[in-house]
C-alpha positions, 0 to 999 in steps of 0.5 A: 774618026771619033770613036766611044768605048763601051764594055771593052769594045771599040765602036764608031761613033755612029754605032754607039749612038744607035746602040744607046738609043736602042737601050733607052727605047728597050728600057722605056718599052720594059718600064711601060709594060710593068706599069700596064702589069701593075695596074691591071695585074695588081692584086689588092690586099687589105692592110687590115690583114697585117694588123690581125697577123699581128694580133695571132700568136704567131705559132703557125701551129695549124689548129685552126685548120689554115697553113699559118697565122698569115692565112688565117688573118686573111680569112678572118679579115674576109669574114671567112673564119671567126677570131675564136677558131685560133684556140691557141690565142688568148681570149683577150686577144680574140676579143681584140680582133673581133672588135677591130674587124667589127664582128662577133668573136665566135666560140670554139673549143679548145682541142688537146691530144690524147694518148691511147695508151697507159701501158708503161714500163711497169705494167707492160711487157716488152717481147725483146729488147731493142738496140737500134736507132732510139725513135718509135718510127725506127722501133716500129720498122723491126717487127713492130717494136719491142713491146708485147702488145702490138698496139702500144706506145714504144716510148722513145718520145718522137711525139715530144721531139716534134711537139714546137710547143712543150706540150709533151713529156716523157714520165718515169715509165716511158709514156707521153703526158700531154699538157692541156695548157700548153697543147695547141692541137696542131696535129704534129703528134698524131702524124708522127706516131707509128703506132697511130695512138694520139687523137684531138678531141675538145677539152670538155670531153674527158671520158677516154679509153687509154687502150688501143688493143685489139687482142682478146681479153686474157691475151690482152691482159697477159701482156699489159696490166692496164689494157682493155680486156673487152669484158663489155662492162663500160658499154652496158653501163652507158649504152649507146655511148660506148660500143665494143668493136673488135675487142675494144671499148669505142666512144661515141663522141657525137653523144657528147658523153663529158665527164659521164663517170658510169662507164669507168667504175666497174672497168676491172684494169682501169683502160677506160678513165675520166680526165682531169683538168690537167690530164690526170686519169681518174679510175673507177672504183673496180679498177685493180691498184697498180703498185709496181713502180719499177720496169718488167723483165723483158722477153723470157725473163717475163714469162716467168714472172 
């Protein structure tokens, strides 16, 4: 009897033909199922999505409120988000997307990260030395960190590490400095800071409280020369815009204070500031002048200073 060999198994010829026929039928059946599924389960994707995605910066920063540039492109093509919502993109590319989609570019103000602390090593005291893992999150797990101010920046630069856009660097006094030109408002520093010191604000809102301490006046100033002392002068000079809550000046940004200067002029420590175009702090006339450059002593040594 003739035989056929299939995968090393010797089968009689009629059996081999039956197996081959079954394979053909099975293949045809699966192909039919796939064809039907493709016809009835197919999800159409607008080809313009790829074009819009190519006109985006590909930073996937999330500043627009979407998971990434692809998701933004899908919403833009669907007319659910304006091209200007991508504040990281250049004005020319925003206009190009608007022309391509035949829609208005819209208007969206750029937002940047602001740090609510000015207590660098030359003005804010450390209550102890820390020799553990050099990250803010690790230091914060040890009695809140070495800083005498429980609310202050720990200065290990976790925010700089997580910023994918090079928008943050550490200054000579161990404080993060945000470059507003590079900041995309991606929220990474906001989420990373264990002291919750970063906030995202429109660039036009320049009035800022560079402190988060809720300690009482003398206690706050004893550990940080630039702390808010809850004197209330700023609130008196900007009623309705600034309110004292838990020993700290709070700004109501719904009132759009912008570059309102009156509140900073009488602040004795310079805790409330105006931010210049490139992020530099402008303090009022009454603010004490900080001359010291060297770090303050630590712990028991600090008490004698």
